[in-house]
C-alpha positions in Angstrom: 84.1 103.2 110.3 81.5 103.2 107.5 81.3 99.5 107.6 81.0 99.5 111.6 77.2 100.3 111.6 76.1 97.3 109.9 74.2 96.1 112.9 72.3 99.8 113.2 71.6 99.4 109.5 70.2 95.9 109.8 68.3 97.0 112.7 66.6 99.9 110.8 66.1 97.8 108.0 64.5 95.1 109.8 62.1 97.4 111.7 61.3 99.2 108.4 60.2 95.8 106.9 58.2 94.8 109.7 56.3 98.0 109.7 55.7 97.6 105.7 54.3 93.9 106.6 52.1 95.0 109.4 50.5 97.6 107.0 50.0 95.2 104.4 48.5 92.7 106.9 46.1 95.3 108.5 45.3 97.1 105.1 44.6 93.6 103.6 42.2 92.9 106.4 40.3 96.2 106.1 40.0 95.7 102.2 38.8 91.9 102.5 36.4 92.4 105.3 35.4 95.9 105.5 35.5 97.4 102.0 34.9 94.3 99.9 33.9 91.8 102.4 31.2 90.8 104.9 31.2 94.3 106.6 30.8 96.3 103.3 27.1 96.1 103.2 26.8 97.1 106.9 29.0 100.1 106.4 27.2 101.1 103.2 23.8 100.6 105.0 25.0 102.6 108.0 26.2 105.4 105.6 22.8 105.6 103.9 20.8 105.5 107.2 22.9 108.4 108.3 22.2 110.5 105.4 18.6 109.5 105.6 18.6 110.6 109.3 19.5 114.0 108.0 16.2 114.1 105.9 17.9 113.1 102.6 15.7 110.6 100.3 17.0 106.9 100.1 17.8 107.3 96.3 19.7 110.4 96.7 21.5 109.0 99.7 22.4 105.8 97.8 23.6 108.0 94.8 25.9 110.1 97.0 27.5 106.9 98.7 28.5 105.7 95.3 29.6 109.2 94.2 31.8 109.6 97.3 32.8 106.1 98.6 31.7 103.3 96.2 33.6 104.6 93.0 36.6 105.7 94.9 37.7 102.7 96.5 41.2 102.7 95.1 41.7 106.4 96.4 40.7 105.3 99.8 42.7 102.3 99.7 45.8 104.2 99.1 45.0 106.9 101.5 44.3 104.2 104.0 47.6 102.2 103.5 49.5 105.5 103.8 47.8 106.3 107.0 48.4 102.9 108.5 52.2 103.0 107.5 52.5 106.4 109.0 50.8 105.4 112.1 53.0 102.2 112.6 56.1 104.1 111.6 55.6 106.7 114.2 55.1 103.9 116.9 58.4 102.4 115.6 60.1 105.8 115.7 59.9 105.4 119.6 62.3 102.6 119.4 64.4 104.4 116.8 64.7 107.5 118.9 66.0 105.1 121.8 69.4 105.4 119.7 69.5 109.1 120.1 68.6 109.0 123.7 71.6 106.5 124.1 74.0 108.9 122.2 72.6 111.8 124.5 73.5 109.9 127.7 77.0 109.1 126.4 77.4 112.9 125.7 76.0 113.7 129.2 78.4 111.1 130.6 81.2 113.3 128.9 79.8 116.4 130.1 79.3 115.2 133.8 83.0 114.3 133.7 81.7 110.9 135.2 84.5 108.2 135.7 82.3 105.6 134.4 82.8 104.4 130.9 80.1 104.9 128.5 77.9 101.8 127.4 75.6 101.9 124.5 73.5 99.3 122.9 75.0 96.7 120.6 73.9 98.5 117.4 75.7 101.7 118.6 79.0 100.0 119.5 81.3 102.0 117.0 79.8 105.4 118.5 80.4 103.9 121.9 84.1 103.4 121.1 84.3 106.9 119.5 82.8 108.7 122.7 85.0 106.8 125.1 87.9 107.9 122.9 86.7 111.2 123.1 86.2 111.2 126.6 89.7 109.8 127.3 91.3 112.3 125.0 89.5 115.4 127.0 90.5 113.9 130.2 94.0 113.8 129.1 94.0 117.2 127.7 92.5 118.4 131.1 95.3 116.5 132.9 97.8 118.1 130.7 96.5 121.6 131.0 96.4 121.2 134.8 100.0 119.7 134.8 101.2 122.6 132.4 99.6 125.1 134.7 101.2 123.7 137.7 104.7 123.7 135.9 104.0 127.3 134.9 103.2 128.2 138.3 106.1 126.6 139.7 108.4 128.1 137.1 107.1 131.6 138.1 108.0 130.9 141.7 111.2 129.4 140.8 112.2 132.5 138.6 110.9 134.9 141.2 113.2 133.3 143.8 116.1 133.3 141.4 115.6 137.1 140.8 116.7 137.7 144.2 120.1 136.3 144.1 121.3 138.4 140.9 119.5 141.4 142.2 120.8 141.3 145.8 124.4 140.9 144.3 124.1 143.8 142.0 122.8 145.9 144.8 125.6 144.7 147.3 128.4 145.2 144.8 127.2 148.7 143.7 126.8 149.8 147.4 130.2 148.6 148.0 131.7 150.6 144.9 129.7 153.7 146.0 130.7 153.6 149.6 134.3 153.2 148.8 135.5 155.7 146.2 139.2 155.1 147.0 139.1 151.6 146.2 141.9 150.1 144.1 141.5 150.2 140.4 142.1 146.3 139.8 139.4 145.6 142.9 136.9 148.0 141.5 137.2 146.6 138.0 136.6 143.3 139.5 133.6 144.2 141.5 132.1 146.1 138.3 132.4 143.0 136.0 130.7 140.8 138.6 127.9 143.5 139.0 127.5 143.4 135.1 127.4 139.5 134.8 124.7 139.5 137.6 122.9 142.2 136.0 122.9 140.5 132.7 121.7 137.3 134.2 118.8 139.5 136.1 117.7 140.7 132.5 117.6 137.0 131.1 115.4 136.1 134.0 113.1 139.2 133.4 112.9 138.0 129.6 111.9 134.7 130.8 109.0 136.0 132.7 108.0 137.7 129.3 108.5 134.4 127.5 106.0 132.7 129.7 103.4 135.1 129.2 104.0 135.3 125.6 103.9 131.8 124.7 100.3 131.5 126.3 99.0 134.3 124.2 101.2 133.9 120.9 99.8 132.4 117.7 102.5 131.8 115.4 102.2 133.1 111.9 104.8 132.0 109.4 106.2 134.4 106.7 107.8 131.6 104.3 110.4 132.6 101.9 112.9 130.4 100.1 116.2 130.0 102.3 119.5 128.5 102.4 119.6 126.3 105.4 123.4 125.7 105.0 124.1 129.5 105.4 121.7 129.8 108.3 123.3 127.0 110.4 126.7 128.4 110.0 125.7 132.1 110.9 124.0 130.8 114.1 127.1 128.8 115.2 129.1 131.8 114.3 126.9 134.1 116.3 127.2 131.9 119.4 131.0 131.8 119.4 131.5 133.8 122.3 129.1 131.3 124.4 130.9 128.4 123.1 134.2 130.0 124.3 133.0 130.6 127.7 132.5 126.6 128.0 135.7 125.7 126.1 133.6 124.0 123.4 133.9 123.5 119.7 131.0 123.6 117.3 131.5 121.7 113.9 128.9 122.4 111.2 128.7 119.7 108.3 125.8 120.8 105.9 125.2 119.9 102.1 125.8 122.9 100.2 122.6 125.0 99.1 120.1 123.1 101.3 117.0 125.3 100.6 113.6 125.1 102.3 110.5 127.2 102.0 110.1 128.7 105.5 110.0 131.5 107.9 113.8 132.4 108.4 113.2 134.3 111.8 111.2 131.3 113.3 113.5 128.6 112.0 116.6 130.7 113.4 115.0 130.8 116.5 114.6 126.9 116.3 118.0 126.3 115.7 119.3 128.8 118.1 117.3 127.1 120.8 118.6 123.6 120.0 122.2 124.9 119.8 121.8 126.8 123.1 120.5 123.6 124.7 123.1 121.6 123.5 125.8 124.1 125.0 123.9 124.1 128.2 123.8 120.4 128.8 127.1 119.2 127.4 130.4 118.6 128.9 133.3 121.0 128.8 136.0 120.6 126.3 133.6 118.7 124.0 132.5 119.0 120.5 129.0 120.0 119.5 128.0 118.6 115.9 125.5 120.1 113.5 124.8 118.0 110.4 122.2 118.9 107.7 121.6 116.7 104.8 118.9 115.3 102.4 117.3 112.2 103.6 114.6 110.6 101.6 113.5 113.7 99.8 113.5 116.0 103.4 116.0 117.9 104.9 117.3 116.4 108.2 119.2 118.6 110.8 120.9 116.8 113.8 122.4 118.5 116.7 124.6 116.2 118.8 126.3 116.9 121.8 128.1 114.8 124.5 126.6 115.1 127.9 124.5 113.4 130.7 121.9 110.8 129.2 118.4 112.0 129.2 116.2 109.2 130.6 113.6 107.7 128.4 110.6 108.9 130.4 112.0 112.5 130.0 112.6 112.1 126.2 108.7 112.0 126.2 108.1 115.2 127.9 111.1 117.2 126.9 109.1 119.3 124.4 106.3 120.2 126.7 105.7 123.8 127.9 107.7 124.8 130.9 109.5 121.5 131.3 113.1 121.8 132.5 115.5 118.9 132.3 117.5 120.1 135.2 115.4 119.6 138.6 118.1 121.6 140.4 117.3 124.9 138.6 120.8 126.0 138.3 121.7 129.2 137.2 123.9 127.8 134.4 121.0 125.8 132.6 117.9 127.2 134.4 115.2 129.0 132.2 111.4 129.0 131.7 111.5 125.7 129.9 110.0 127.0 126.9 112.9 126.9 124.2 112.1 123.1 123.1 108.2 123.7 123.1 108.6 126.6 120.9 110.9 124.9 118.7 108.5 121.8 118.3 105.7 124.2 117.5 107.6 126.1 114.8 108.9 122.9 113.2 105.4 121.5 113.1 104.0 124.6 111.5 106.5 124.2 108.8 105.3 120.5 108.2 108.3 118.9 109.9 108.9 117.2 113.1 111.5 117.2 116.0 112.5 114.3 118.1 115.1 113.7 120.7 117.4 110.7 121.2 120.0 110.0 124.0 122.3 107.5 125.0 125.3 107.0 127.4 127.7 108.8 124.8 125.6 111.4 123.3 122.5 113.4 122.9 120.7 114.1 119.5 117.9 116.5 118.7 116.7 115.7 115.1 114.7 118.2 113.0 113.1 116.9 109.7 111.7 119.5 107.3 110.1 119.0 103.8 112.5 120.3 101.0 111.8 123.1 98.7 111.6 120.3 95.9 111.9 116.9 97.2 112.3 115.1 93.7 114.6 117.6 92.4 116.8 117.7 95.8 116.6 114.0 95.9 118.1 113.5 92.4 121.0 116.1 93.0 121.9 114.6 96.3 124.5 112.5 94.9 126.4 115.7 93.6 126.3 117.7 96.5 129.2 118.7 98.1 129.7 119.2 101.9 130.9 122.4 103.6 132.6 122.0 107.1 132.9 124.7 109.4 134.5 124.7 112.7 134.2 127.0 115.7 136.7 126.8 118.4 135.7 128.3 121.4 138.4 126.9 123.6 141.3 128.7 121.6 139.5 131.6 120.3 140.7 130.4 116.6 138.4 129.7 113.8 139.1 127.4 110.8 138.3 128.5 107.6 135.5 126.8 105.5 136.9 123.4 104.1 135.0 121.6 101.4 135.1 117.9 100.6 133.2 115.9 98.0 129.9 114.5 98.9 129.4 110.7 99.0 
């Protein structure tokens, strides 16, 4: 960018040279024709006659002329040249300030939200390009904010509508239980269980309302500590064993032992929990969800893999945006506020990492990359790491123990 202002520098340099040359020419003319030239006697005579008109003797007037002017020609020459340079430079500044006026017009174009692109003079082409980039960025941010607000409002309406279904069911079943005290125990247990499920779903929807508000106001602050990522992933998979069992799923965790990172354990746990829940929500029944964590080029890479419906390429670009939900049907199985992946990305980026999504006809992957605690040290030790493999079988309710095998 520094070398992009050559035309502007050349233009200012050229104007400065012209001002200097003009000053020298005019100053030289005054020196040759007024001070030392043919007009010198006229000026001296006029000066003396002026003093004589003030009742001063001719000899005294001549002495005063030489004392004040005649013997100080060099001083008056310097002052004269400086005054001439200042005068011509001031005139030239009107041309230079045109650059500022141009930039001001460009800023006004941005503030007025005009649809016309910004056009500046050739010398200010780099600034023109930059201002147009800023204008395009602000426009894009405005559109994203409008779209995010629209999705948020739609989500609030969706959730408000969805609240009615479980609430109506809870009221209906509880009313039935209350009005039929002699209901058979088996039937009463059935209706009680259904009421509990609907009440739990109602609580989840209410929590999503709180998530929508908190995400707009929350500023994530990290409290980093040294943590063992391998153990964290196994623990998160273990905690969701019941959810896996309901959908007849298996979760396999393959992680290098003692993968350590510097991070906030609560917030990273939220990231991995969100990703695993997302995989559970959108995978086929009776399939396996894989979690793979390993060192890669000095960083820690964690991959969540599930078999499910392919995510179209266009949706992969927006899946991490606020209030975005992959399922347009808003089913009660997968419906939510659309904040899990947006929050996950924000937390990962605060840790200096990144998160991406990949999807094809066979599987969907979410890849999280985090800087390791010590890249060089971990990179050297990568060859001697051992893998721990832990499998959680939701389908049968049976868990395998930890199996260890040598790393590659």
